[in-house]
Every structure is written in C-alpha cells, then in structure tokens.
C-alpha positions as CSV (number, residue, x, y, z in Angstrom):
1,M,205.6,22.6,4.8
2,K,202.7,22.3,2.3
3,I,200.3,24.7,0.7
4,I,197.1,24.1,-1.4
5,I,194.8,26.7,-2.8
6,H,191.6,26.8,-4.8
7,G,189.9,29.3,-7.0
8,G,186.3,28.1,-7.3
9,F,185.0,26.1,-10.2
10,F,186.0,26.5,-13.8
11,S,182.4,26.2,-14.9
12,E,181.7,29.7,-13.4
13,S,183.8,31.4,-16.0
14,S,184.3,31.2,-19.7
15,T,185.3,27.7,-20.7
16,S,187.8,29.0,-23.3
17,Q,191.3,27.5,-23.4
18,E,192.7,31.0,-22.9
19,T,190.8,31.4,-19.6
20,K,191.9,27.9,-18.5
21,I,195.5,28.7,-19.1
22,A,195.2,32.1,-17.4
23,K,193.8,30.4,-14.2
24,Q,196.4,27.7,-14.2
25,E,199.2,30.2,-14.5
26,A,197.7,32.4,-11.8
27,L,197.2,29.6,-9.4
28,K,200.8,28.2,-9.9
29,R,202.2,31.7,-9.4
30,I,200.2,32.3,-6.2
31,A,201.0,28.8,-4.8
32,R,204.7,29.3,-5.3
33,Q,204.7,32.9,-4.0
34,S,202.7,31.8,-0.9
35,F,205.0,28.9,-0.2
36,E,208.0,31.4,-0.2
37,F,206.0,33.5,2.3
38,L,205.3,30.3,4.4
39,K,209.0,29.7,4.8
40,S,209.3,32.6,7.3
41,N,205.7,33.0,8.5
42,S,203.1,31.0,10.2
43,A,200.3,28.9,8.6
44,L,197.7,31.5,9.7
45,E,199.6,34.4,8.2
46,T,200.2,32.4,5.0
47,V,196.6,31.5,4.4
48,V,195.6,35.2,4.7
49,Y,198.5,36.2,2.4
50,A,197.5,33.6,-0.2
51,V,193.8,34.4,-0.1
52,S,194.6,38.1,-0.4
53,L,196.5,37.4,-3.6
54,L,193.5,35.5,-4.9
55,E,191.2,38.3,-3.9
56,D,193.4,40.7,-5.8
57,D,193.1,38.7,-9.1
58,E,190.0,39.4,-11.1
59,L,190.1,35.9,-12.6
60,F,188.5,34.7,-9.4
61,N,185.2,35.5,-7.7
62,A,186.4,37.0,-4.4
63,G,187.6,40.5,-3.6
64,I,188.2,42.2,-6.9
65,G,185.8,40.6,-9.5
66,S,183.1,39.6,-7.0
67,Q,179.6,38.9,-8.2
68,I,176.9,41.5,-8.1
69,Q,173.8,40.8,-6.0
70,S,170.2,41.3,-7.2
71,D,170.0,44.8,-5.8
72,G,173.1,45.9,-7.8
73,K,175.5,45.8,-4.8
74,I,178.5,43.6,-4.1
75,R,178.7,41.9,-0.7
76,M,181.5,39.5,0.2
77,S,182.2,37.0,2.9
78,A,185.5,35.5,4.2
79,S,186.8,33.6,7.2
80,I,189.9,32.2,8.7
81,M,190.6,29.5,11.3
82,D,193.8,28.8,13.2
83,G,194.3,25.2,13.9
84,E,196.5,25.8,16.9
85,S,194.2,28.2,18.9
86,K,191.0,26.8,17.4
87,K,189.9,30.4,16.8
88,F,187.5,31.1,13.9
89,S,186.8,34.6,12.7
90,G,185.0,36.0,9.7
91,V,182.9,38.7,7.9
92,I,179.6,38.1,6.2
93,N,178.2,40.4,3.5
94,I,180.9,43.0,3.9
95,E,180.9,45.8,1.3
96,E,183.4,48.0,-0.5
97,T,186.5,46.3,1.0
98,K,189.4,45.2,-1.1
99,N,190.5,42.2,1.1
100,P,187.7,40.8,3.3
101,V,190.1,38.0,4.5
102,Q,192.3,40.7,6.1
103,V,189.4,42.0,8.0
104,A,188.7,38.5,9.3
105,L,192.3,38.4,10.5
106,E,191.8,41.7,12.4
107,L,188.7,40.2,14.1
108,M,190.9,37.5,15.6
109,K,192.0,40.2,18.1
110,V,188.5,40.9,19.5
111,D,185.9,38.8,21.3
112,D,183.1,39.3,18.7
113,R,184.9,37.4,15.9
114,V,182.2,37.0,13.3
115,L,180.5,40.1,12.0
116,G,177.9,40.6,9.3
117,G,176.6,43.3,7.0
118,E,176.9,46.9,8.2
119,G,178.7,45.8,11.3
120,A,181.4,44.1,9.4
121,T,181.8,47.1,7.0
122,N,181.9,49.6,9.9
123,F,184.5,47.5,11.7
124,A,186.6,47.5,8.6
125,R,186.5,51.3,8.3
126,Q,187.3,51.7,12.0
127,H,190.4,49.6,11.6
128,G,191.9,51.3,8.6
129,F,190.4,49.4,5.7
130,E,189.4,52.2,3.2
131,R,186.4,52.1,0.9
132,F,187.3,50.2,-2.3
133,S,185.1,49.2,-5.2
134,T,185.7,45.5,-6.1
135,E,183.5,45.8,-9.2
136,I,185.0,45.1,-12.6
137,P,183.3,45.9,-16.0
138,Q,182.7,42.2,-16.8
139,R,180.6,41.7,-13.6
140,R,178.6,44.9,-14.3
141,K,178.0,43.7,-17.9
142,E,176.8,40.3,-16.6
143,Y,174.5,42.0,-14.1
144,E,173.0,44.4,-16.6
145,A,172.4,41.6,-19.1
146,K,170.9,39.5,-16.3
147,L,173.1,36.6,-17.1
148,E,172.6,33.4,-15.1
149,A,175.5,32.6,-12.7
150,T,176.4,29.1,-11.6
151,G,177.1,30.2,-8.0
152,T,180.2,28.1,-7.6
153,G,182.9,30.8,-7.0
154,T,185.1,31.0,-4.0
155,V,188.8,31.1,-3.2
156,G,190.7,29.4,-0.4
157,C,193.9,28.2,1.1
158,V,195.1,25.6,3.6
159,A,198.7,25.7,4.8
160,L,201.0,23.6,7.0
161,D,203.9,25.5,8.4
162,A,207.4,24.5,9.5
163,D,206.2,24.1,13.1
164,G,203.5,21.7,12.1
165,K,200.7,24.2,12.6
166,L,197.7,24.3,10.2
167,A,195.3,27.1,9.2
168,A,192.6,27.6,6.6
169,A,191.1,30.7,4.9
170,T,188.2,31.1,2.5
171,S,186.8,34.1,0.7
172,T,183.9,34.6,-1.7
173,G,182.2,37.2,-3.9
174,G,178.9,35.3,-3.7
175,K,177.0,33.4,-6.3
176,G,175.6,36.5,-8.2
177,Y,172.1,37.9,-8.3
178,E,171.3,36.4,-4.9
179,I,168.7,37.9,-2.4
180,P,170.5,40.6,-0.3
181,G,171.3,39.1,3.1
182,R,171.9,35.6,1.8
183,I,174.7,33.9,3.7
184,S,177.2,31.5,2.1
185,D,179.2,28.8,3.6
186,S,182.5,30.7,3.3
187,A,182.3,32.3,6.7
188,T,181.0,29.2,8.5
189,V,182.7,26.0,9.7
190,A,180.9,24.1,6.9
191,G,183.1,26.0,4.4
192,N,186.3,26.7,6.4
193,Y,187.7,24.7,9.3
194,A,191.1,23.9,10.8
195,N,192.4,22.3,14.0
196,D,195.7,20.8,14.9
197,I,195.0,17.7,12.9
198,C,193.5,18.9,9.6
199,G,192.7,22.1,7.7
200,V,189.9,22.3,5.0
201,S,188.6,24.9,2.6
202,L,185.5,24.6,0.4
203,T,184.1,26.0,-2.8
204,G,180.8,25.3,-4.6
205,V,177.1,26.0,-3.8
206,G,177.0,27.4,-0.3
207,E,173.6,25.9,0.6
208,D,174.8,22.4,-0.3
209,I,178.0,22.8,1.6
210,V,176.2,24.0,4.7
211,S,173.7,21.2,4.4
212,G,176.6,18.7,4.3
213,G,178.6,20.4,7.0
214,V,181.5,19.5,4.7
215,A,184.6,21.1,6.1
216,V,184.0,20.4,9.8
217,K,182.9,16.8,8.9
218,I,186.2,16.1,7.0
219,A,188.3,17.6,9.8
220,T,186.4,15.7,12.6
221,R,186.7,12.4,10.8
222,V,190.5,12.9,10.3
223,T,190.7,13.8,14.0
224,D,188.8,10.7,14.9
225,G,191.3,8.5,13.0
226,F,190.1,8.4,9.3
227,S,192.8,8.9,6.7
228,L,192.3,12.2,4.8
229,K,191.4,10.2,1.7
230,D,188.7,8.2,3.5
231,A,187.3,11.2,5.3
232,F,186.9,12.9,1.9
233,A,185.3,9.8,0.4
234,K,182.7,9.4,3.1
235,T,181.8,13.1,3.3
236,F,181.4,13.4,-0.4
237,D,179.3,10.2,-0.5
238,E,176.9,12.0,1.9
239,L,176.4,14.8,-0.7
240,K,175.1,12.4,-3.3
241,P,171.5,12.0,-2.0
242,F,170.9,15.7,-2.7
243,D,173.4,16.1,-5.5
244,G,175.5,18.4,-3.4
245,F,177.8,20.7,-5.5
246,A,181.1,21.1,-3.6
247,G,184.8,21.0,-4.0
248,A,187.3,20.8,-1.1
249,I,191.0,21.1,-0.5
250,A,192.8,19.9,2.7
251,I,196.1,19.1,4.4
252,D,196.5,17.0,7.5
253,K,199.2,17.3,10.2
254,H,201.4,14.7,8.4
255,G,201.5,16.8,5.3
256,N,199.1,14.7,3.3
257,M,197.1,16.8,0.8
258,C,193.8,16.0,-0.7
259,H,191.4,17.6,-3.2
260,Q,188.0,16.4,-4.5
261,H,184.9,17.8,-6.2
262,S,181.4,16.4,-6.7
263,H,181.0,18.2,-10.1
264,P,183.8,19.0,-12.5
265,K,185.9,21.0,-12.2
266,M,187.4,22.6,-9.2
267,V,190.3,25.0,-9.9
268,F,193.2,24.3,-7.6
269,A,197.0,24.2,-7.2
270,S,199.3,22.7,-4.5
271,F,203.0,23.1,-3.8
272,D,205.4,21.4,-1.4
273,G,208.5,23.3,-2.3
274,E,209.5,21.0,-5.1
275,N,206.4,19.7,-6.9
276,I,203.4,21.7,-8.1
277,E,200.1,20.2,-9.1
278,V,197.4,22.3,-10.9
279,F,194.0,21.5,-12.3
280,E,193.9,20.2,-15.9
C-alpha cells in the first residue's frame, strides 16, 4: 500500500518559514491519516478521503480557502478516476459546496459523470450536499485588494490499496480572478488519470497541463512499458518548449512513486506505512 498527496505550489502562498512548516506538518498529518484509512478501504475511497481532508484545510487552494474569481464568486472543480473500472467523474465550476471531490464520487453512480456550473451545483443539492461558503477572510482580502495570483493551486492524491488497485483524485479552487466559466485541468484527464497500471494527479497552471495532456500521457507511457521515472522525464521534457508550469505525483502498480515539477516548488508528501517524505 502506498499513498502520495500534493497541495499545489508553495509559490502561491506566503513564502514565510512559518507557512512552509505549517504546510509540511499538514501534509504529513494528512498522508499518515489517509494511509490508516487505506488499510481498511479501497484506493478510490482513500483518494476521496485524502482530498476531502485537503479541501477542509484552508492552507490549500481547494474547498475551504478557494480563490475568488473576477466576478467575486468562488467556483471549484474536482475529479476522481478509478483505475480498476476506468470510470472518471468530476464537477467543473461548482459553487458553495464544502467538498467538491465528494460530489465527484456521487457522480460515479450515474451515467452523466461530469457536470459543470449550475448543473453540478444543482446535482450536489439534490444529493444532500448543503450550501456552504468556502470563502475565508484572506481570500476576500486578496480579492478586494486585487492582488495578483500565481494560478498554481490544486490538491490531489494517488493511492495503491492492498488489492493492488489504483485511484487518483484532484481538486482545485481555481487560479483566482479568472474569467467566470474558465475550465481548469483538474476535472479533465490531463490533470487526473488512473488505470490499473498507473495513477497520476497534477497541479500547476491548468492551461499548460491541458496543452501537455500531462496525466494521461504519463499513465499511457507507463502502460506501454516506460518506467514511471522515464514517463515523467519524457512528459516533462515536452512541457519545455512552451515553459509549461506543472507538478505531478504518481504511483504505478508495483508501488513505485514519483513526483516532479517544472518550476519550484510543488508541495507534496508520500507515505508507505513506514517512511514519510515531504517537500523541503
């Protein structure tokens, strides 16, 4: 069993040592807590659990603490993919919902598995997800002061369970001040992908990640025989011509884990039950 999580890029937040330590401790706590959950649950259930914890922590730009768009509203996106069934589900630009990743899980049960905007929000209400403001004072302060955001905030998780099954989940609060209706990579196969060979979750600039088709490329290359490390290297090389801004985490079916970013520094942690690794 293995688990790896990410919490966006450190550059999106204050670069203070205090913030760095807070994020390190939060990621270590969530990685360990999610691994305990993984012991008695599937990879799919675990990635939703882990990303929910990340959405609930205002240190990260997903769920609580999401960025505010140019019209003053918060719209979030999230998706999950089950490596065993190959099912992908997600919500795009959902509003006033505490845990978008849990709505994505609920969509696994229906035929129309990716919903956007008002449709996603209405689906959430119809399935028991109450209205919830994910705005925090800091985001409102940033918005009112019209501060510039780096657009590199997302959270995600990839898990390998005791039965050798893989799953991935990704959630984002957006880049901040974007045009309403903008779609990020987080609810696409460019930003979140898993099959029975490899699971991948991305963070960074959504437009760059979609242009590079990053998650599905990495997983496809591993499926076709590349090592995880080589699949990462080739895919990230393909981002260089347009200076693509991306960070990725992944696990393959053998339990190999990999993380890489094109610009420093992605915030991540991994845990295998004994050893924990966290960004420095």
